[in-house]
N, C-alpha and C positions, 0 to 999 in steps of 0.2 A: 701277868701274860702280855706279850706284845700284841698291839692292835692298832688299826686305823682309828683315829679320833676326830670327832667333829666338835668344835667349840663354837658356841653361839653367844658367849658372854658379851661380845663387842658388837652384838647388833641390837641389844636390848634397850638402848636409849632411843631406837628408831621404830621398832615394832615390839608389841608386847607378847608374852607368853600365850595370852588368850588368842591373839591373831595367828599365831604359829599353830597352835592346837586346833584352831578352827578348820585348818586344812587337813586334819587327820583322816576324816572319813572319806574325803575326795582322794587322798593319796593312797588309802588303803583299798579303795575301789579300783584305782589305776593299777595297783599291783595285782590284783586279781584278773583285771583285764589282760594284763601281760600274761600271767601264768595260765589263764584259761584260754587265751589266744582268742579273745572276743572283741578286741579293740581295733582301731584303724591300722592297716599295715600289718595284720597278723600273719601274712604270708612271709614276713621278713624277721621271724623271730629265732632262727637257728642259732644266733649267738647266745641266746639266753642260757641254754644249758650246754653250751660248747665246752667249758673247761671240765665238766664232769662226764661228758660224753665221748671226748676225744680219747682214743685208745692208745695204749702203749705201742701197738703195732704201727699205728699211724705216725706217732712221734718218731719211732725208730726209722721210718722210711724217710722222713724229713732229714733227721740226723745223718743218714748214710749218703744222701745226695749233697748235703752240706759239706761232709767230709771229702767227698770227691772233688767238689768244686774248690775246697780249700787246697787240696793237693795239686790242683791243676792251674791255680791262678795267683797272680799277685795282687789283681785287682778284679772284683766282682761288681758289674754294673747292674743295679736294680732299676728297671724301667717301670714307671708307674706314676700315678697322680692322685691327689686327694687321699682317700683311705688306703689306696694301694702303695702309698708312699710314707704318709705321715706316721703311721703307727710304728713301722720298722724304724724310721729315722728317730722317732722319740725315744724308743728303747735303747738304740745304739748310743745316743747322746747321754742318756741318763746313766747307763752302765759303763760306758767306756772311759778311756783316758781322755782328758780334755785336749791333749795333744797327740792323739793316736794317728793322725795323718802324717806326723813327722816321726813316727816310731815304727819298728818292726818287731810285732809280738808273735810272729810265727803264723798269723793268720792274715788272709788277704784284706786289703782295705776294701770296705763296701762303700761304693759311691752311688749317686743317683742320676738319672737322666729322665727326660719325658715328663718332669714335673713343671715344665714351663716351655715356651716357644721361643727362647732366646737364641738367636743365632750365634752370637759370641760364646755363650755357654757351651753349646754342643760343639762348635768348632774348636774350642780349647780343649774339650773332653777328647775329641778325636786325636789332636796333637798328642796329648798325654799318653793315649793307648797305643799310639805308634810305636812306643818303646816298652810296653808292658805285655805280659802274658795275662790274658783276662777272659772272663767268661761272662754270660749274661742271663740274668733272670728277668723275664718280661711278664708283667702282671697286668691283665685286662680281661674282663668277663667277655666282652664283645670282640675285642681286637680291632675296634674301628674309632675308639676315642681318639681325637686328633693328636693331642700332645704325645702320649706314649706310642701311638702308631707311627708317627713320623719319626720319632727318636729310634724306634726298633728297625725301621726300614734302613736308616743310615748306619746304624750299629751293626746290623746284621750283614749288611753289605761289606763294611769295613772288616769285620771278623772273617768272612768268607775269603775276601781277598788277601787276608793275612795268613790264614792257616789252611785255606781249602774248604770246601763245602761239607765234606764229610767229618773233619775234625771239628769245624764250627758247630755242626749238629750236635756233638757230644758236649759242647761247652754252653749250650743254650738250653734252659729250662724254662717252660711255659707254665704260668699259674692262670688257668682260664676256666671256661665253662665245661661241664662234663661232656656235652655232645654237640653244641652248636656255637656258631660264630666264626668270624674270620680267623682269630688266632687259634681255635681248636682245629680248624680245617688244616691251617698251615702246619701246626705242630704234628698232626697225624700224617701229613704228606712228607715232612721233612725228618720224622723219627725223633722229635724232641722228647725228653722226658717231661712229664707233666704232673701237676697237682691241680686239685679241683677246687674252685671257689664255689661253695654251696650255694644253689639256687635261692636258699632262704636267709642268706646272710648278705646285707648291703655292705658297700665298699668301707664306710666310716666305722662300721661294727666288726671289721674283718681282721683285727690285729691278731687274734688268737686262732686264726686258720693259717694255712701255708703262706698266704699273703704276708703275714708279718713273722711267723715262726722261721720260714726258711731263711730269709736274710739275717735274721737274730742268730740263728744257728751257724751260719757261714761266718759270721764275725766272732764265733767261739763262746757265746754265752748259753748258759744252762736253760734251755726251753722247758725242760721237765720242772725244774722249780718254779719257772714263770707260770705255767699251767697250773701248778699245785696251789701257787698263791691265789690264782683266779678262781679255782675250784672252791677255796675257803670263802673267798669274797662272794661267790655265787650262793653259797649256804647262808651266809651272814647278811646278806641283803634281801633275802627272800622274805615271802609273806609269813613264814613260820617264826620269824623274829619280829616281836611287837614293835609297834611304831616308835615307842619310847626309846627302845633299845637299838634300833636299826639306823646306822649311820647314814645310809642312803636316803632314808625317809626324812631325817633331820635336815640334811642338806637341801633336799627338794622343798621341804616346808619353809625353810629359812629364805631361800632364794626367791620363792614365789610370794611369800609374805611381803618381802622388800619390794617385789616388783608391783604388787597391789598398792604399794606406798609411793609409787612413782619412781623407784630406783630401776631404771631399765637398762643400764649398762653394767654388766658384771667384769671386773678386771681381775683375771687370774695373775696372782704375784708369786714369785718364787725368790728365794734367796741363794740360789745356786745356779750358775749358767747351765748346768747339766740338764735343767728341767725346761730350758727355752723351748726345745721341740715338743716336749709333753704339752705345753701350753698351746703349741700351734696345733697339735693333734686335737687338743680339747676344743679349740675354736671352732674347727671344722665340725666336730661331733654336735656341739650345742648349736652353733649357728645354722647348719644345714638341717638339724632335727626340728628345731623350734621355730626358726624364722620363716613363718608362713601365715597366710590369712590376716596379715597386718598385726601379727602377734609376735611375742618373744623377747627374751633379754638379749641384748646385743653383746657377744662375748669379745672381749679385748684382752690384752696381755702386756705385762711389764716385768722386766728382770731388775730386782732390786739387789744391792743398793745402786747399781749402775744407773738405772732410770730414775732414781730419786733426784739425780742432778740433771735431768731433762724433762721428765714427765711429772716430778714431785710437786712443782709449783701448781699445776693445773688440778692434780688430784687433791691437794690442799685447799685451793681456793677457787676453783673454777665451777661450772655449772654443777649443781647438786643432784645429779640423776645417777650417780654411780654408787656402787658397792664393791668391795674387794673380797676375794677369796683367796687366802694366803695358803700356800702349800709348804709345810715345814718338815724338815728331815731331822730327826732327833740325834743320829749318831753318825758324824762324817767317817768316811773310810780312812782319812789320814789325820795325822796329829802335827800341828805347826804352831810354835810358840813365838810370841812377839818378843823380840830381844831388847835388852836393856842397852841404852846408848848414853855413855857418860857425859857427852856434850849436851844432849836433850834440846837440841836447837829447834825441833819440831814440837817440843812440849808434850810429847806423848808417853813419856816414862810412866804415867799413871796406868798404861796398858802393858807394861813390861811384865813377862811372866804369865800373861793371859793367853789362852788359846785363840787362834783366828775365829774358831766356832763361837766362842763366847762374845766376842766383839760383835759377830755377825747376828747372834741372837738378840743381844741388846739393841742392836740397830733395828731388828724386826719389832721387837715389843715397844721400843721408842716410837717406831713409825705408826704402828696401830694406834697408839694413845693419841698421837698428833693428828692423824686422819680422822679418828673418832671426833676429836675436839674441833675439827674442821667440817664436820657433817657427814663423814663417810663411814657407814657401817662395815664391819669386817667379820667374815666368816673364816675361822681357821681349821684346816684340815692338816693332821699330822700323821706321818708314818715313821716307823722306827729307823729305817736306813734305806739306801738306795741298793737293792739286791734284786736278782731276778724275781724272787718270791714276792717282794713288796711292790715292785714295779707291775708285775702281773696283777696283784691284788688291786692296786690303785686304777688301772685301766679298766677292769671289770667294774669296779665300784662306780666310776664315772659313767660307763656305759649304762648300768642299771639305773642310776639316778637320772641319766638323760631321757631314758624311756619313761620313766615314772612321770618326770616333769612334763615331758610332751603330752602324755595323756591328761595330766592335771590341767594343762592349758587347753585341752581339747582340740589338739591337732594331731595329724599323722607323723609321728617322729621318724618314720621309715621312708618316706618319699623326698623328692627334691624337684618339684615341677618347675620351680623358677629357674633352675640351672640350665634348662633348655633354651631360654630366650636369647641369651648371648651367642649360643652355638648356631641357631637359625640365621641370626644376623651375620655372623662370621662366615658361614657357608655361602649365603648370598653374595657377600661382598667379594669372596674368592672365586665366584663363578661356578659353584657346584651345580650340576645338571638338575633341573627341577625348581631351582630357586630364582629363575630369570625375572619374574615380575617383582619379586621382593627385592631383588638386587637393583632394579631401575628405582624403586620408591626410596630405598635407602640411599642410593647414590645422590638422588635429587635432595634429600634431606641433608646430607652431609656435604654437598656442594663439591662432589668429586666425579 
C-alpha cells in the first residue's frame, strides 16, 4: 500500500535511537495537548480537523466560483502574502506543468500580487493586465495588511477603469473574516462574492481553507482529491497511531533530537524544481511557528541538483550546525530516456538507456552519503507521486508535525509576535498617524 515514509537511517551516526526514543513521552504529551486543546494558542486549532470536517457542499461552492472565474478570465490575480499566498503557490507549482505560463491548457493563468511591495513588479503586472481579461481573488482577514492592501487598491482601480464598477464587482472574490475588518466591509458594500477565513485558522495553516483551495481549483486541479489526501494524513498522524508507527512523530523526534545535538539549521532538499515553492511554504510554517523565545530550528531550502553547484560546497564542508530533510518523489509523471551518442564526446554513454529519474535518484543517494561523510545528518521523507492526493497529504503531514514540534519546544506554534516589529517601524517611517514620536527616534537612528 502506498504511504508517506520517513527514513531515519542517515541520522544514526549523529544521534542514537535512545535519544530519539527519549522524546517519546514529550511528543505524546504534545499530541494530546493539540487534540484536547489545552496547549498554547489553542484558539487557533481549526486546521487540525479541517480535512475531515470540510463538507462536500462547501467544496462544491468553491468549485462553482472557480468555474465561473475560469470562464470569465484569461488571468486570475490572487492577492495575498505569507500563508495567504505560499500554500496555493506551492500546490500550483507542484502539480502544474513547469512551463504552464507559456501554454494554454484551457484554464486561466493564476498569478500573484501583494506578496511584495516592489514597484517594478506591480507596474509590470498592470502592463500585462492592460491586454488581458482578468479577475481578482483578494485574501486578507483584516483587509489592512500593507502589502496586499496596496496591491488590491491599485488592481481594483485598474479593473474598474477597464470594465466598469459593476462588471469589476462580478470579477472580484474576497476571502476574509466572516463579520469584521476593512475587506469584509468593502466586500459587503460592493457586493463581492466572499469566502470565510475561519477565526481559528492562522494564515500559515490555511492552505486547506478557501485561501488555498479556491486558487487551486481555478487552476483546474482536483481539490476533492487534495482534501481526501489530507483527511487520510489527519487520521494517520493522530494520537490514535502509536508513536513508533506515526510518521509525523518520527519526523518531530528526529529533528528535535538533532537540535539538542546542536544541529540548529534544517535544510529542506528537493530533487524536482516543482517542489521549490513547497519548500518556501514549509519555511514560513516552521520559521514562524517555532522561531520565538530564542528557540527554534532555522528553516532553509535548496533545490538539488541545481544548488549542488552553488551551495553544495558549504553543505559538504562548512559549519557543522546543519541537517537535511530530503523530500523524494518515487514516481515521476513522465518518462524520458538518455539517448546513446555514437561519438560519446561527453563520455556519458554509460548512462544511455537509463531514465532521467534513475540518474536523479542516484544523484540523491550519492549526495546523502557524501553529506553524511561530511558531518550532515539526513532525514528522508518519501511520497509516491506528485498528485493532488499526495500533495494534500504532505501539506497536512507538515502542519501536524509543526504543531507537535512547537509544543515539544514549549513555544506557541500559532502566534507570531515578532512579525509586528518591522511593521511598526515601517509605519513610523512612512508617517502613519499616531507614530510621530517613534518616527523621530527612528529617523535619528537612521540618519535620515
